[in-house]
C-alpha positions in Angstrom: 104.3 65.6 103.0 101.9 65.2 105.4 98.6 64.0 104.4 96.3 66.6 104.0 98.5 69.2 104.3 97.9 72.4 101.6 100.3 72.9 98.8 101.0 76.1 96.8 102.5 76.4 93.7 104.1 79.4 93.8 106.6 82.4 92.2 108.5 84.6 94.9 107.1 88.0 92.5 103.8 86.9 91.9 101.7 89.4 93.5 98.6 86.8 93.7 100.9 84.8 95.3 102.1 86.6 97.9 98.4 87.2 98.5 97.6 84.2 99.5 100.9 83.3 101.7 99.9 86.1 103.7 96.4 84.6 103.8 98.2 81.2 105.2 100.3 83.1 107.8 97.6 85.3 109.3 95.7 81.7 109.3 98.0 80.0 110.7 98.3 77.2 108.0 101.0 75.4 107.8 102.0 74.6 104.2 104.0 72.9 101.2 105.8 75.3 99.1 106.4 74.2 95.5 108.1 77.4 93.3 107.2 77.6 89.7 109.4 79.8 88.4 107.8 82.1 86.0 111.0 82.6 83.7 113.2 79.8 84.0 113.0 77.6 81.2 110.4 79.3 79.1 108.2 79.4 82.1 107.3 76.5 84.3 104.3 77.0 84.3 104.3 75.6 80.6 105.8 72.5 81.3 103.1 69.2 81.3 103.3 68.1 84.3 102.2 71.6 86.0 99.8 71.9 83.3 98.0 68.9 84.2 97.7 70.5 87.4 96.1 73.8 86.1 95.5 74.1 82.4 95.6 77.6 83.3 99.3 77.9 83.7 99.4 80.0 86.0 100.5 80.5 89.9 99.3 80.6 92.5 98.0 76.9 92.4 96.6 75.9 95.5 95.9 72.2 96.3 93.8 72.5 100.0 91.2 69.7 100.8 91.1 68.2 97.8 90.5 70.9 95.8 92.7 73.1 93.7 92.4 76.6 93.2 94.2 78.9 91.0 94.6 82.9 89.7 97.5 85.1 88.1 97.7 88.8 86.5 101.1 87.6 84.8 99.2 87.1 81.1 98.0 90.6 81.5 101.3 92.1 81.4 103.0 89.9 79.2 100.1 91.0 76.6 100.8 94.3 77.2 104.3 94.0 75.4 107.7 95.0 77.6 107.9 98.4 75.6 104.7 99.7 77.1 104.7 97.5 80.2 105.9 100.4 82.7 103.4 103.3 81.3 100.8 100.7 81.3 101.4 99.2 85.1 102.1 103.4 86.5 99.0 104.4 84.6 96.9 101.4 85.9 98.6 101.6 89.6 98.0 104.8 89.7 94.6 105.2 88.9 93.9 102.4 91.4 95.6 104.6 94.4 93.7 107.8 93.6 90.5 106.0 93.9 91.8 103.9 97.0 93.6 106.8 98.6 90.1 108.2 98.6 88.1 105.4 100.1 90.8 105.1 103.1 89.8 108.3 104.5 86.7 107.1 105.6 87.4 103.6 106.2 90.9 103.2 107.7 92.5 103.0 110.9 95.8 101.4 111.7 94.5 99.0 108.7 92.7 99.3 105.3 89.7 99.0 107.0 89.2 100.0 110.6 92.0 98.1 113.2 92.4 94.5 112.1 94.0 92.9 109.2 91.1 92.7 106.0 91.5 91.3 102.7 91.8 94.8 101.5 95.4 94.4 103.6 96.0 91.5 102.0 96.0 92.6 98.2 97.2 96.3 99.6 100.8 95.4 100.6 101.6 93.0 97.1 100.3 96.0 95.1 102.6 98.6 96.9 104.9 96.3 95.8 103.9 96.0 92.3 104.3 99.9 92.5 107.6 100.3 94.1 108.7 97.8 91.5 107.4 100.1 88.4 108.5 103.4 90.4 105.3 104.8 91.0 105.9 108.0 92.8 103.8 107.4 96.2 104.3 111.4 97.3 100.2 111.6 96.5 99.8 108.4 98.5 100.2 109.1 101.9 97.4 106.8 103.8 98.5 103.9 101.5 102.1 104.1 102.7 101.0 104.3 106.4 99.1 101.2 106.2 101.5 99.7 104.0 104.1 100.3 106.3 102.4 99.4 109.8 101.2 95.9 107.4 104.8 95.1 106.9 105.7 95.1 110.3 103.0 92.1 111.0 104.7 88.5 110.8 102.4 87.3 108.2 103.7 89.8 106.1 107.1 89.4 106.8 107.5 85.6 106.5 105.5 85.5 103.3 107.5 88.4 101.8 109.1 87.7 98.1 112.0 88.7 99.2 111.8 85.5 101.7 110.8 82.7 99.6 112.4 79.1 98.6 112.8 80.4 95.0 114.1 83.8 95.5 117.2 84.9 93.6 120.1 85.5 96.3 120.5 88.9 95.2 117.2 89.8 95.8 117.0 87.8 99.2 116.3 90.1 102.6 
């Protein structure tokens, strides 16, 4: 590992981790990836070694410029419970997409805000992937769908995609 090279502790399917991977790719920042499997062995984020790095026991965790930054949303799904996850996720995503589709009518160009990639786009693509995972109907969201398609054509979004991560299970690889 190079001195000063950022380290991203990530899980391939984590939308929060994906946002960080997109940002690093857009900025051309080379980084080391350390996969943290949130399922295997009861969740590797609960290991003593990872807890020492991130007491919140969540991904992503980014070590950069001598600081450690972390954030996640998987804990919400665990609190909702397995039986109600699909309905809860569909309702939460649909509520947000209904508002976003309206907002995009006045802000969108090629992307969410004009013709340059912004933070909104970094958030959109992983959320669309979550919506697909939770079987949200995209018929009411033509603007979101078009912007997502344009963004997925960009290299930064392709190289950071969950299906192209070192910890992606073989059956989910592109």
